[in-house]
PQR file with spaces between the fields and no chain letter, atoms N, CA, C, O and H, PARSE charges and radii, in Angstrom:
ATOM       1  N    MET     1      66.946  -86.690   70.804 -0.4000 1.5000
ATOM       2  CA   MET     1      67.018  -88.136   70.752 -0.0000 2.0000
ATOM       3  C    MET     1      66.891  -88.637   69.318  0.5500 1.7000
ATOM       4  O    MET     1      67.193  -89.798   69.043 -0.5500 1.4000
ATOM       5  N    GLY     2      66.456  -87.793   68.419 -0.4000 1.5000
ATOM       6  CA   GLY     2      66.377  -88.184   67.025 -0.0000 2.0000
ATOM       7  C    GLY     2      65.121  -88.932   66.660  0.5500 1.7000
ATOM       8  O    GLY     2      65.073  -89.564   65.605 -0.5500 1.4000
ATOM       9  H    GLY     2      66.210  -86.850   68.643  0.4000 1.0000
ATOM      10  N    ILE     3      64.098  -88.884   67.495 -0.4000 1.5000
ATOM      11  CA   ILE     3      62.858  -89.600   67.212 -0.0000 2.0000
ATOM      12  C    ILE     3      61.787  -88.582   66.831  0.5500 1.7000
ATOM      13  O    ILE     3      61.526  -87.633   67.570 -0.5500 1.4000
ATOM      14  H    ILE     3      64.137  -88.370   68.353  0.4000 1.0000
ATOM      15  N    SER     4      61.180  -88.787   65.681 -0.4000 1.5000
ATOM      16  CA   SER     4      60.074  -87.923   65.256 -0.0000 2.0000
ATOM      17  C    SER     4      58.768  -88.603   65.612  0.5500 1.7000
ATOM      18  O    SER     4      58.619  -89.813   65.440 -0.5500 1.4000
ATOM      19  H    SER     4      61.392  -89.558   65.080  0.4000 1.0000
ATOM      20  N    VAL     5      57.820  -87.818   66.110 -0.4000 1.5000
ATOM      21  CA   VAL     5      56.536  -88.370   66.523 -0.0000 2.0000
ATOM      22  C    VAL     5      55.451  -87.763   65.648  0.5500 1.7000
ATOM      23  O    VAL     5      55.425  -86.555   65.410 -0.5500 1.4000
ATOM      24  H    VAL     5      57.941  -86.835   66.250  0.4000 1.0000
ATOM      25  N    LEU     6      54.559  -88.619   65.176 -0.4000 1.5000
ATOM      26  CA   LEU     6      53.419  -88.182   64.382 -0.0000 2.0000
ATOM      27  C    LEU     6      52.183  -88.846   64.963  0.5500 1.7000
ATOM      28  O    LEU     6      52.120  -90.071   65.067 -0.5500 1.4000
ATOM      29  H    LEU     6      54.579  -89.600   65.369  0.4000 1.0000
ATOM      30  N    VAL     7      51.212  -88.048   65.337 -0.4000 1.5000
ATOM      31  CA   VAL     7      49.984  -88.582   65.923 -0.0000 2.0000
ATOM      32  C    VAL     7      48.894  -88.512   64.865  0.5500 1.7000
ATOM      33  O    VAL     7      48.623  -87.448   64.309 -0.5500 1.4000
ATOM      34  H    VAL     7      51.263  -87.053   65.252  0.4000 1.0000
ATOM      35  N    VAL     8      48.267  -89.664   64.588 -0.4000 1.5000
ATOM      36  CA   VAL     8      47.195  -89.738   63.589 -0.0000 2.0000
ATOM      37  C    VAL     8      46.035  -90.518   64.173  0.5500 1.7000
ATOM      38  O    VAL     8      46.193  -91.233   65.162 -0.5500 1.4000
ATOM      39  H    VAL     8      48.487  -90.528   65.040  0.4000 1.0000
ATOM      40  N    ASP     9      44.873  -90.380   63.564 -0.4000 1.5000
ATOM      41  CA   ASP     9      43.739  -91.168   64.043 -0.0000 2.0000
ATOM      42  C    ASP     9      43.736  -92.532   63.362  0.5500 1.7000
ATOM      43  O    ASP     9      44.572  -92.789   62.496 -0.5500 1.4000
ATOM      44  H    ASP     9      44.744  -89.798   62.761  0.4000 1.0000
ATOM      45  N    SER    10      42.823  -93.393   63.735 -0.4000 1.5000
ATOM      46  CA   SER    10      42.800  -94.776   63.258 -0.0000 2.0000
ATOM      47  C    SER    10      42.459  -94.907   61.779  0.5500 1.7000
ATOM      48  O    SER    10      42.638  -95.986   61.213 -0.5500 1.4000
ATOM      49  H    SER    10      42.144  -93.184   64.438  0.4000 1.0000
ATOM      50  N    SER    11      41.980  -93.859   61.137 -0.4000 1.5000
ATOM      51  CA   SER    11      41.648  -93.956   59.713 -0.0000 2.0000
ATOM      52  C    SER    11      42.876  -93.752   58.819  0.5500 1.7000
ATOM      53  O    SER    11      42.793  -93.957   57.608 -0.5500 1.4000
ATOM      54  H    SER    11      41.836  -92.983   61.596  0.4000 1.0000
ATOM      55  N    VAL    12      43.995  -93.357   59.392 -0.4000 1.5000
ATOM      56  CA   VAL    12      45.212  -93.094   58.616 -0.0000 2.0000
ATOM      57  C    VAL    12      46.214  -94.219   58.883  0.5500 1.7000
ATOM      58  O    VAL    12      46.471  -94.590   60.028 -0.5500 1.4000
ATOM      59  H    VAL    12      44.062  -93.191   60.376  0.4000 1.0000
ATOM      60  N    ASP    13      46.761  -94.740   57.809 -0.4000 1.5000
ATOM      61  CA   ASP    13      47.795  -95.773   57.925 -0.0000 2.0000
ATOM      62  C    ASP    13      49.157  -95.074   57.967  0.5500 1.7000
ATOM      63  O    ASP    13      49.623  -94.566   56.947 -0.5500 1.4000
ATOM      64  H    ASP    13      46.552  -94.438   56.879  0.4000 1.0000
ATOM      65  N    PRO    14      49.795  -95.045   59.139 -0.5600 1.5000
ATOM      66  CA   PRO    14      51.068  -94.317   59.233  0.2800 2.0000
ATOM      67  C    PRO    14      52.184  -95.071   58.512  0.5500 1.7000
ATOM      68  O    PRO    14      52.214  -96.301   58.497 -0.5500 1.4000
ATOM      69  N    GLN    15      53.084  -94.318   57.924 -0.4000 1.5000
ATOM      70  CA   GLN    15      54.255  -94.892   57.271 -0.0000 2.0000
ATOM      71  C    GLN    15      55.485  -94.211   57.849  0.5500 1.7000
ATOM      72  O    GLN    15      55.534  -92.987   57.965 -0.5500 1.4000
ATOM      73  H    GLN    15      53.060  -93.319   57.935  0.4000 1.0000
ATOM      74  N    LEU    16      56.452  -94.996   58.200 -0.4000 1.5000
ATOM      75  CA   LEU    16      57.690  -94.456   58.744 -0.0000 2.0000
ATOM      76  C    LEU    16      58.749  -94.484   57.655  0.5500 1.7000
ATOM      77  O    LEU    16      58.956  -95.508   57.003 -0.5500 1.4000
ATOM      78  H    LEU    16      56.413  -95.991   58.105  0.4000 1.0000
ATOM      79  N    HIS    17      59.402  -93.382   57.467 -0.4000 1.5000
ATOM      80  CA   HIS    17      60.482  -93.298   56.482 -0.0000 2.0000
ATOM      81  C    HIS    17      61.767  -92.948   57.223  0.5500 1.7000
ATOM      82  O    HIS    17      61.865  -91.920   57.893 -0.5500 1.4000
ATOM      83  H    HIS    17      59.234  -92.550   57.996  0.4000 1.0000
ATOM      84  N    GLN    18      62.721  -93.812   57.085 -0.4000 1.5000
ATOM      85  CA   GLN    18      64.008  -93.574   57.719 -0.0000 2.0000
ATOM      86  C    GLN    18      65.058  -93.482   56.628  0.5500 1.7000
ATOM      87  O    GLN    18      64.936  -94.125   55.586 -0.5500 1.4000
ATOM      88  H    GLN    18      62.641  -94.647   56.540  0.4000 1.0000
ATOM      89  N    PRO    19      66.072  -92.695   56.862 -0.5600 1.5000
ATOM      90  CA   PRO    19      67.143  -92.636   55.862  0.2800 2.0000
ATOM      91  C    PRO    19      67.833  -93.992   55.771  0.5500 1.7000
ATOM      92  O    PRO    19      68.255  -94.553   56.782 -0.5500 1.4000
ATOM      93  N    ILE    20      67.942  -94.508   54.560 -0.4000 1.5000
ATOM      94  CA   ILE    20      68.519  -95.845   54.400 -0.0000 2.0000
ATOM      95  C    ILE    20      69.999  -95.800   54.044  0.5500 1.7000
ATOM      96  O    ILE    20      70.645  -96.846   53.979 -0.5500 1.4000
ATOM      97  H    ILE    20      67.599  -94.052   53.739  0.4000 1.0000
ATOM      98  N    SER    21      70.540  -94.628   53.817 -0.4000 1.5000
ATOM      99  CA   SER    21      71.952  -94.573   53.431 -0.0000 2.0000
ATOM     100  C    SER    21      72.849  -95.134   54.532  0.5500 1.7000
ATOM     101  O    SER    21      73.835  -95.810   54.236 -0.5500 1.4000
ATOM     102  H    SER    21      70.015  -93.779   53.870  0.4000 1.0000
ATOM     103  N    ALA    22      72.525  -94.864   55.790 -0.4000 1.5000
ATOM     104  CA   ALA    22      73.322  -95.418   56.893 -0.0000 2.0000
ATOM     105  C    ALA    22      73.201  -96.931   56.932  0.5500 1.7000
ATOM     106  O    ALA    22      74.181  -97.629   57.195 -0.5500 1.4000
ATOM     107  H    ALA    22      71.725  -94.315   56.030  0.4000 1.0000
ATOM     108  N    LEU    23      72.007  -97.440   56.672 -0.4000 1.5000
ATOM     109  CA   LEU    23      71.797  -98.885   56.647 -0.0000 2.0000
ATOM     110  C    LEU    23      72.561  -99.524   55.489  0.5500 1.7000
ATOM     111  O    LEU    23      73.179 -100.577   55.650 -0.5500 1.4000
ATOM     112  H    LEU    23      71.211  -96.873   56.459  0.4000 1.0000
ATOM     113  N    VAL    24      72.516  -98.888   54.330 -0.4000 1.5000
ATOM     114  CA   VAL    24      73.235  -99.401   53.160 -0.0000 2.0000
ATOM     115  C    VAL    24      74.736  -99.411   53.434  0.5500 1.7000
ATOM     116  O    VAL    24      75.419 -100.377   53.093 -0.5500 1.4000
ATOM     117  H    VAL    24      72.014  -98.033   54.199  0.4000 1.0000
ATOM     118  N    ASP    25      75.257  -98.348   54.044 -0.4000 1.5000
ATOM     119  CA   ASP    25      76.682  -98.303   54.376 -0.0000 2.0000
ATOM     120  C    ASP    25      77.056  -99.409   55.359  0.5500 1.7000
ATOM     121  O    ASP    25      78.109 -100.033   55.225 -0.5500 1.4000
ATOM     122  H    ASP    25      74.703  -97.564   54.321  0.4000 1.0000
ATOM     123  N    ALA    26      76.199  -99.650   56.339 -0.4000 1.5000
ATOM     124  CA   ALA    26      76.466 -100.708   57.316 -0.0000 2.0000
ATOM     125  C    ALA    26      76.467 -102.076   56.651  0.5500 1.7000
ATOM     126  O    ALA    26      77.307 -102.921   56.962 -0.5500 1.4000
ATOM     127  H    ALA    26      75.344  -99.144   56.448  0.4000 1.0000
ATOM     128  N    ILE    27      75.530 -102.296   55.735 -0.4000 1.5000
ATOM     129  CA   ILE    27      75.468 -103.584   55.026 -0.0000 2.0000
ATOM     130  C    ILE    27      76.697 -103.763   54.141  0.5500 1.7000
ATOM     131  O    ILE    27      77.234 -104.866   54.049 -0.5500 1.4000
ATOM     132  H    ILE    27      74.848 -101.610   55.482  0.4000 1.0000
ATOM     133  N    LYS    28      77.146 -102.696   53.492 -0.4000 1.5000
ATOM     134  CA   LYS    28      78.361 -102.780   52.665 -0.0000 2.0000
ATOM     135  C    LYS    28      79.570 -103.130   53.520  0.5500 1.7000
ATOM     136  O    LYS    28      80.388 -103.966   53.135 -0.5500 1.4000
ATOM     137  H    LYS    28      76.709 -101.799   53.567  0.4000 1.0000
ATOM     138  N    SER    29      79.683 -102.488   54.681 -0.4000 1.5000
ATOM     139  CA   SER    29      80.801 -102.783   55.583 -0.0000 2.0000
ATOM     140  C    SER    29      80.743 -104.219   56.080  0.5500 1.7000
ATOM     141  O    SER    29      81.766 -104.897   56.175 -0.5500 1.4000
ATOM     142  H    SER    29      79.018 -101.808   54.993  0.4000 1.0000
ATOM     143  N    GLN    30      79.544 -104.673   56.395 -0.4000 1.5000
ATOM     144  CA   GLN    30      79.371 -106.045   56.865 -0.0000 2.0000
ATOM     145  C    GLN    30      79.726 -107.037   55.762  0.5500 1.7000
ATOM     146  O    GLN    30      80.379 -108.048   56.020 -0.5500 1.4000
ATOM     147  H    GLN    30      78.713 -104.122   56.318  0.4000 1.0000
ATOM     148  N    THR    31      79.304 -106.753   54.550 -0.4000 1.5000
ATOM     149  CA   THR    31      79.617 -107.628   53.416 -0.0000 2.0000
ATOM     150  C    THR    31      81.122 -107.691   53.187  0.5500 1.7000
ATOM     151  O    THR    31      81.666 -108.764   52.925 -0.5500 1.4000
ATOM     152  H    THR    31      78.774 -105.932   54.341  0.4000 1.0000
ATOM     153  N    GLU    32      81.794 -106.552   53.283 -0.4000 1.5000
ATOM     154  CA   GLU    32      83.249 -106.527   53.113 -0.0000 2.0000
ATOM     155  C    GLU    32      83.940 -107.345   54.200  0.5500 1.7000
ATOM     156  O    GLU    32      84.888 -108.078   53.920 -0.5500 1.4000
ATOM     157  H    GLU    32      81.352 -105.681   53.496  0.4000 1.0000
ATOM     158  N    ALA    33      83.467 -107.221   55.434 -0.4000 1.5000
ATOM     159  CA   ALA    33      84.049 -107.989   56.536 -0.0000 2.0000
ATOM     160  C    ALA    33      83.837 -109.486   56.337  0.5500 1.7000
ATOM     161  O    ALA    33      84.739 -110.281   56.603 -0.5500 1.4000
ATOM     162  H    ALA    33      82.696 -106.626   55.661  0.4000 1.0000
ATOM     163  N    ILE    34      82.668 -109.868   55.877 -0.4000 1.5000
ATOM     164  CA   ILE    34      82.382 -111.287   55.615 -0.0000 2.0000
ATOM     165  C    ILE    34      83.279 -111.804   54.499  0.5500 1.7000
ATOM     166  O    ILE    34      83.807 -112.911   54.595 -0.5500 1.4000
ATOM     167  H    ILE    34      81.936 -109.222   55.661  0.4000 1.0000
ATOM     168  N    ASN    35      83.457 -111.018   53.440 -0.4000 1.5000
ATOM     169  CA   ASN    35      84.328 -111.432   52.338 -0.0000 2.0000
ATOM     170  C    ASN    35      85.771 -111.587   52.806  0.5500 1.7000
ATOM     171  O    ASN    35      86.466 -112.507   52.373 -0.5500 1.4000
ATOM     172  H    ASN    35      83.027 -110.118   53.362  0.4000 1.0000
ATOM     173  N    ASN    36      86.231 -110.693   53.688 -0.4000 1.5000
ATOM     174  CA   ASN    36      87.581 -110.824   54.238 -0.0000 2.0000
ATOM     175  C    ASN    36      87.706 -112.097   55.067  0.5500 1.7000
ATOM     176  O    ASN    36      88.727 -112.783   55.007 -0.5500 1.4000
ATOM     177  H    ASN    36      85.666 -109.946   54.039  0.4000 1.0000
ATOM     178  N    LEU    37      86.682 -112.408   55.831 -0.4000 1.5000
ATOM     179  CA   LEU    37      86.687 -113.628   56.634 -0.0000 2.0000
ATOM     180  C    LEU    37      86.719 -114.866   55.739  0.5500 1.7000
ATOM     181  O    LEU    37      87.440 -115.824   56.019 -0.5500 1.4000
ATOM     182  H    LEU    37      85.853 -111.850   55.879  0.4000 1.0000
ATOM     183  N    VAL    38      85.944 -114.839   54.675 -0.4000 1.5000
ATOM     184  CA   VAL    38      85.941 -115.960   53.725 -0.0000 2.0000
ATOM     185  C    VAL    38      87.330 -116.136   53.128  0.5500 1.7000
ATOM     186  O    VAL    38      87.823 -117.258   53.014 -0.5500 1.4000
ATOM     187  H    VAL    38      85.359 -114.061   54.448  0.4000 1.0000
ATOM     188  N    GLY    39      87.958 -115.035   52.749 -0.4000 1.5000
ATOM     189  CA   GLY    39      89.304 -115.109   52.179 -0.0000 2.0000
ATOM     190  C    GLY    39      90.305 -115.703   53.145  0.5500 1.7000
ATOM     191  O    GLY    39      91.141 -116.516   52.750 -0.5500 1.4000
ATOM     192  H    GLY    39      87.558 -114.124   52.841  0.4000 1.0000
ATOM     193  N    SER    40      90.234 -115.308   54.410 -0.4000 1.5000
ATOM     194  CA   SER    40      91.179 -115.856   55.377 -0.0000 2.0000
ATOM     195  C    SER    40      90.881 -117.324   55.664  0.5500 1.7000
ATOM     196  O    SER    40      91.804 -118.113   55.869 -0.5500 1.4000
ATOM     197  H    SER    40      89.555 -114.647   54.731  0.4000 1.0000
ATOM     198  N    ASN    41      89.604 -117.699   55.681 -0.4000 1.5000
ATOM     199  CA   ASN    41      89.251 -119.112   55.878 -0.0000 2.0000
ATOM     200  C    ASN    41      89.763 -119.967   54.729  0.5500 1.7000
ATOM     201  O    ASN    41      90.230 -121.084   54.949 -0.5500 1.4000
ATOM     202  H    ASN    41      88.855 -117.059   55.515  0.4000 1.0000
ATOM     203  N    ILE    42      89.680 -119.457   53.510 -0.4000 1.5000
ATOM     204  CA   ILE    42      90.186 -120.194   52.350 -0.0000 2.0000
ATOM     205  C    ILE    42      91.694 -120.371   52.467  0.5500 1.7000
ATOM     206  O    ILE    42      92.213 -121.449   52.177 -0.5500 1.4000
ATOM     207  H    ILE    42      89.300 -118.549   53.331  0.4000 1.0000
ATOM     208  N    ALA    43      92.402 -119.326   52.887 -0.4000 1.5000
ATOM     209  CA   ALA    43      93.854 -119.424   53.051 -0.0000 2.0000
ATOM     210  C    ALA    43      94.220 -120.458   54.113  0.5500 1.7000
ATOM     211  O    ALA    43      95.168 -121.223   53.934 -0.5500 1.4000
ATOM     212  H    ALA    43      91.980 -118.451   53.123  0.4000 1.0000
ATOM     213  N    ILE    44      93.477 -120.484   55.212 -0.4000 1.5000
ATOM     214  CA   ILE    44      93.730 -121.470   56.270 -0.0000 2.0000
ATOM     215  C    ILE    44      93.477 -122.883   55.750  0.5500 1.7000
ATOM     216  O    ILE    44      94.275 -123.787   55.997 -0.5500 1.4000
ATOM     217  H    ILE    44      92.707 -119.863   55.357  0.4000 1.0000
ATOM     218  N    LEU    45      92.374 -123.075   55.034 -0.4000 1.5000
ATOM     219  CA   LEU    45      92.070 -124.402   54.488 -0.0000 2.0000
ATOM     220  C    LEU    45      93.118 -124.843   53.478  0.5500 1.7000
ATOM     221  O    LEU    45      93.504 -126.011   53.464 -0.5500 1.4000
ATOM     222  H    LEU    45      91.726 -122.341   54.834  0.4000 1.0000
ATOM     223  N    ASP    46      93.586 -123.928   52.632 -0.4000 1.5000
ATOM     224  CA   ASP    46      94.639 -124.270   51.672 -0.0000 2.0000
ATOM     225  C    ASP    46      95.886 -124.761   52.393  0.5500 1.7000
ATOM     226  O    ASP    46      96.507 -125.735   51.968 -0.5500 1.4000
ATOM     227  H    ASP    46      93.272 -122.978   52.643  0.4000 1.0000
ATOM     228  N    GLU    47      96.256 -124.093   53.480 -0.4000 1.5000
ATOM     229  CA   GLU    47      97.430 -124.495   54.250 -0.0000 2.0000
ATOM     230  C    GLU    47      97.215 -125.861   54.899  0.5500 1.7000
ATOM     231  O    GLU    47      98.119 -126.696   54.891 -0.5500 1.4000
ATOM     232  H    GLU    47      95.752 -123.301   53.825  0.4000 1.0000
ATOM     233  N    LEU    48      96.038 -126.095   55.455 -0.4000 1.5000
ATOM     234  CA   LEU    48      95.757 -127.392   56.079 -0.0000 2.0000
ATOM     235  C    LEU    48      95.761 -128.525   55.057  0.5500 1.7000
ATOM     236  O    LEU    48      96.261 -129.614   55.339 -0.5500 1.4000
ATOM     237  H    LEU    48      95.303 -125.417   55.461  0.4000 1.0000
ATOM     238  N    VAL    49      95.206 -128.273   53.871 -0.4000 1.5000
ATOM     239  CA   VAL    49      95.196 -129.289   52.817 -0.0000 2.0000
ATOM     240  C    VAL    49      96.624 -129.606   52.388  0.5500 1.7000
ATOM     241  O    VAL    49      96.964 -130.771   52.181 -0.5500 1.4000
ATOM     242  H    VAL    49      94.800 -127.388   53.642  0.4000 1.0000
ATOM     243  N    ALA    50      97.461 -128.584   52.254 -0.4000 1.5000
ATOM     244  CA   ALA    50      98.856 -128.808   51.865 -0.0000 2.0000
ATOM     245  C    ALA    50      99.589 -129.624   52.926  0.5500 1.7000
ATOM     246  O    ALA    50     100.349 -130.533   52.593 -0.5500 1.4000
ATOM     247  H    ALA    50      97.185 -127.637   52.422  0.4000 1.0000
ATOM     248  N    GLN    51      99.366 -129.307   54.192 -0.4000 1.5000
ATOM     249  CA   GLN    51     100.008 -130.068   55.268 -0.0000 2.0000
ATOM     250  C    GLN    51      99.524 -131.514   55.277  0.5500 1.7000
ATOM     251  O    GLN    51     100.320 -132.432   55.475 -0.5500 1.4000
ATOM     252  H    GLN    51      98.749 -128.569   54.462  0.4000 1.0000
ATOM     253  N    ASN    52      98.225 -131.722   55.063 -0.4000 1.5000
ATOM     254  CA   ASN    52      97.670 -133.070   55.047 -0.0000 2.0000
ATOM     255  C    ASN    52      98.237 -133.872   53.879  0.5500 1.7000
ATOM     256  O    ASN    52      98.560 -135.050   54.033 -0.5500 1.4000
ATOM     257  H    ASN    52      97.579 -130.976   54.903  0.4000 1.0000
ATOM     258  N    SER    53      98.358 -133.242   52.719 -0.4000 1.5000
ATOM     259  CA   SER    53      98.915 -133.929   51.550 -0.0000 2.0000
ATOM     260  C    SER    53     100.356 -134.335   51.807  0.5500 1.7000
ATOM     261  O    SER    53     100.777 -135.431   51.436 -0.5500 1.4000
ATOM     262  H    SER    53      98.096 -132.285   52.594  0.4000 1.0000
ATOM     263  N    GLN    54     101.107 -133.448   52.442 -0.4000 1.5000
ATOM     264  CA   GLN    54     102.499 -133.752   52.749 -0.0000 2.0000
ATOM     265  C    GLN    54     102.588 -134.929   53.719  0.5500 1.7000
ATOM     266  O    GLN    54     103.439 -135.803   53.552 -0.5500 1.4000
ATOM     267  H    GLN    54     100.765 -132.558   52.743  0.4000 1.0000
ATOM     268  N    LEU    55     101.729 -134.960   54.719 -0.4000 1.5000
ATOM     269  CA   LEU    55     101.722 -136.077   55.666 -0.0000 2.0000
ATOM     270  C    LEU    55     101.365 -137.387   54.978  0.5500 1.7000
ATOM     271  O    LEU    55     101.968 -138.423   55.256 -0.5500 1.4000
ATOM     272  H    LEU    55     101.038 -134.250   54.855  0.4000 1.0000
ATOM     273  N    GLU    56     100.381 -137.341   54.078 -0.4000 1.5000
ATOM     274  CA   GLU    56      99.993 -138.551   53.358 -0.0000 2.0000
ATOM     275  C    GLU    56     101.135 -139.060   52.489  0.5500 1.7000
ATOM     276  O    GLU    56     101.363 -140.267   52.415 -0.5500 1.4000
ATOM     277  H    GLU    56      99.891 -136.499   53.852  0.4000 1.0000
ATOM     278  N    GLU    57     101.853 -138.156   51.833 -0.4000 1.5000
ATOM     279  CA   GLU    57     102.990 -138.567   51.003 -0.0000 2.0000
ATOM     280  C    GLU    57     104.078 -139.201   51.852  0.5500 1.7000
ATOM     281  O    GLU    57     104.682 -140.197   51.453 -0.5500 1.4000
ATOM     282  H    GLU    57     101.667 -137.175   51.893  0.4000 1.0000
ATOM     283  N    GLU    58     104.329 -138.627   53.021 -0.4000 1.5000
ATOM     284  CA   GLU    58     105.353 -139.186   53.902 -0.0000 2.0000
ATOM     285  C    GLU    58     104.956 -140.570   54.394  0.5500 1.7000
ATOM     286  O    GLU    58     105.814 -141.439   54.550 -0.5500 1.4000
ATOM     287  H    GLU    58     103.839 -137.818   53.345  0.4000 1.0000
ATOM     288  N    GLN    59     103.673 -140.786   54.639 -0.4000 1.5000
ATOM     289  CA   GLN    59     103.218 -142.086   55.117 -0.0000 2.0000
ATOM     290  C    GLN    59     103.233 -143.130   54.012  0.5500 1.7000
ATOM     291  O    GLN    59     103.407 -144.317   54.289 -0.5500 1.4000
ATOM     292  H    GLN    59     102.977 -140.080   54.512  0.4000 1.0000
ATOM     293  N    GLU    60     103.054 -142.706   52.761 -0.4000 1.5000
ATOM     294  CA   GLU    60     103.040 -143.649   51.644 -0.0000 2.0000
ATOM     295  C    GLU    60     104.442 -144.110   51.267  0.5500 1.7000
ATOM     296  O    GLU    60     104.595 -145.202   50.720 -0.5500 1.4000
ATOM     297  H    GLU    60     102.914 -141.741   52.537  0.4000 1.0000
ATOM     298  N    GLN    61     105.455 -143.319   51.538 -0.4000 1.5000
ATOM     299  CA   GLN    61     106.818 -143.688   51.179 -0.0000 2.0000
ATOM     300  C    GLN    61     107.327 -144.739   52.159  0.5500 1.7000
ATOM     301  O    GLN    61     107.254 -144.563   53.375 -0.5500 1.4000
ATOM     302  H    GLN    61     105.330 -142.432   51.982  0.4000 1.0000
ATOM     303  N    PRO    62     107.841 -145.827   51.612 -0.5600 1.5000
ATOM     304  CA   PRO    62     108.380 -146.856   52.516  0.2800 2.0000
ATOM     305  C    PRO    62     109.642 -146.339   53.197  0.5500 1.7000
ATOM     306  O    PRO    62     110.394 -145.541   52.638 -0.5500 1.4000
ATOM     307  N    ASN    63     109.845 -146.805   54.389 -0.4000 1.5000
ATOM     308  CA   ASN    63     111.065 -146.434   55.109 -0.0000 2.0000
ATOM     309  C    ASN    63     112.204 -147.289   54.583  0.5500 1.7000
ATOM     310  O    ASN    63     112.458 -148.380   55.093 -0.5500 1.4000
ATOM     311  H    ASN    63     109.234 -147.453   54.843  0.4000 1.0000
ATOM     312  N    SER    64     112.880 -146.797   53.574 -0.4000 1.5000
ATOM     313  CA   SER    64     113.961 -147.576   52.978 -0.0000 2.0000
ATOM     314  C    SER    64     115.228 -147.382   53.803  0.5500 1.7000
ATOM     315  O    SER    64     115.561 -146.261   54.185 -0.5500 1.4000
ATOM     316  H    SER    64     112.674 -145.910   53.160  0.4000 1.0000
ATOM     317  N    PRO    65     115.922 -148.464   54.071 -0.5600 1.5000
ATOM     318  CA   PRO    65     117.154 -148.368   54.861  0.2800 2.0000
ATOM     319  C    PRO    65     118.242 -147.650   54.077  0.5500 1.7000
ATOM     320  O    PRO    65     118.280 -147.699   52.848 -0.5500 1.4000
ATOM     321  N    ARG    66     119.118 -146.989   54.805 -0.4000 1.5000
ATOM     322  CA   ARG    66     120.211 -146.264   54.164 -0.0000 2.0000
ATOM     323  C    ARG    66     121.426 -147.162   53.937  0.5500 1.7000
ATOM     324  O    ARG    66     122.266 -146.871   53.086 -0.5500 1.4000
ATOM     325  H    ARG    66     119.087 -146.949   55.804  0.4000 1.0000
ATOM     326  N    SER    67     121.515 -148.231   54.683 -0.4000 1.5000
ATOM     327  CA   SER    67     122.631 -149.158   54.506 -0.0000 2.0000
ATOM     328  C    SER    67     122.154 -150.560   54.868  0.5500 1.7000
ATOM     329  O    SER    67     121.050 -150.739   55.382 -0.5500 1.4000
ATOM     330  H    SER    67     120.832 -148.468   55.375  0.4000 1.0000
ATOM     331  N    LEU    68     122.988 -151.539   54.597 -0.4000 1.5000
ATOM     332  CA   LEU    68     122.622 -152.914   54.921 -0.0000 2.0000
ATOM     333  C    LEU    68     122.497 -153.112   56.429  0.5500 1.7000
ATOM     334  O    LEU    68     121.769 -153.998   56.877 -0.5500 1.4000
ATOM     335  H    LEU    68     123.885 -151.394   54.179  0.4000 1.0000
ATOM     336  N    ASP    69     123.185 -152.312   57.200 -0.4000 1.5000
ATOM     337  CA   ASP    69     123.101 -152.423   58.654 -0.0000 2.0000
ATOM     338  C    ASP    69     121.713 -152.058   59.181  0.5500 1.7000
ATOM     339  O    ASP    69     121.352 -152.432   60.296 -0.5500 1.4000
ATOM     340  H    ASP    69     123.777 -151.592   56.835  0.4000 1.0000
ATOM     341  N    ASP    70     120.941 -151.331   58.383 -0.4000 1.5000
ATOM     342  CA   ASP    70     119.614 -150.916   58.823 -0.0000 2.0000
ATOM     343  C    ASP    70     118.554 -151.997   58.633  0.5500 1.7000
ATOM     344  O    ASP    70     117.451 -151.876   59.166 -0.5500 1.4000
ATOM     345  H    ASP    70     121.234 -151.027   57.477  0.4000 1.0000
ATOM     346  N    TYR    71     118.869 -153.047   57.886 -0.4000 1.5000
ATOM     347  CA   TYR    71     117.903 -154.123   57.680 -0.0000 2.0000
ATOM     348  C    TYR    71     117.750 -154.930   58.956  0.5500 1.7000
ATOM     349  O    TYR    71     118.727 -155.206   59.652 -0.5500 1.4000
ATOM     350  H    TYR    71     119.766 -153.145   57.453  0.4000 1.0000
ATOM     351  N    GLU    72     116.524 -155.301   59.252 -0.4000 1.5000
ATOM     352  CA   GLU    72     116.279 -156.192   60.379 -0.0000 2.0000
ATOM     353  C    GLU    72     116.080 -157.594   59.827  0.5500 1.7000
ATOM     354  O    GLU    72     115.329 -157.792   58.872 -0.5500 1.4000
ATOM     355  H    GLU    72     115.731 -155.076   58.687  0.4000 1.0000
ATOM     356  N    VAL    73     116.732 -158.531   60.409 -0.4000 1.5000
ATOM     357  CA   VAL    73     116.606 -159.913   59.973 -0.0000 2.0000
ATOM     358  C    VAL    73     115.589 -160.585   60.884  0.5500 1.7000
ATOM     359  O    VAL    73     115.736 -160.601   62.106 -0.5500 1.4000
ATOM     360  H    VAL    73     117.342 -158.369   61.185  0.4000 1.0000
ATOM     361  N    GLU    74     114.551 -161.141   60.256 -0.4000 1.5000
ATOM     362  CA   GLU    74     113.538 -161.836   61.034 -0.0000 2.0000
ATOM     363  C    GLU    74     113.835 -163.327   60.988  0.5500 1.7000
ATOM     364  O    GLU    74     114.079 -163.888   59.920 -0.5500 1.4000
ATOM     365  H    GLU    74     114.432 -161.128   59.263  0.4000 1.0000
ATOM     366  N    SER    75     113.812 -163.948   62.125 -0.4000 1.5000
ATOM     367  CA   SER    75     114.047 -165.391   62.147 -0.0000 2.0000
ATOM     368  C    SER    75     112.702 -166.094   62.082  0.5500 1.7000
ATOM     369  O    SER    75     111.738 -165.715   62.748 -0.5500 1.4000
ATOM     370  H    SER    75     113.613 -163.492   62.993  0.4000 1.0000
ATOM     371  N    GLU    76     112.673 -167.121   61.262 -0.4000 1.5000
ATOM     372  CA   GLU    76     111.440 -167.892   61.121 -0.0000 2.0000
ATOM     373  C    GLU    76     111.548 -169.117   62.018  0.5500 1.7000
ATOM     374  O    GLU    76     112.526 -169.863   61.956 -0.5500 1.4000
ATOM     375  H    GLU    76     113.456 -167.428   60.721  0.4000 1.0000
ATOM     376  N    SER    77     110.557 -169.309   62.829 -0.4000 1.5000
ATOM     377  CA   SER    77     110.567 -170.496   63.687 -0.0000 2.0000
ATOM     378  C    SER    77     109.525 -171.477   63.187  0.5500 1.7000
ATOM     379  O    SER    77     108.442 -171.088   62.750 -0.5500 1.4000
ATOM     380  H    SER    77     109.763 -168.704   62.879  0.4000 1.0000
ATOM     381  N    MET    78     109.868 -172.748   63.256 -0.4000 1.5000
ATOM     382  CA   MET    78     108.966 -173.790   62.775 -0.0000 2.0000
ATOM     383  C    MET    78     108.486 -174.628   63.891  0.5500 1.7000
ATOM     384  O    MET    78     107.713 -175.562   63.674 -0.5500 1.4000
ATOM     385  H    MET    78     110.748 -173.064   63.611  0.4000 1.0000
């Protein structure tokens, strides 16, 4: 099972030593995965910002008619 047992009396302060290389490798893998996630989130945000900017530009441009037939004449009533 991989568990070492050490029996001591109450006057001894037991210390457990475990190999940390596996833990360090796991933390490195986790850090790499988090960095990859951050990179993909940044790419998604960049795309959303670009789409939002394009929409804002389209909304700011007036709808200019292509010909005189496209103008609407408003009648003023008094």
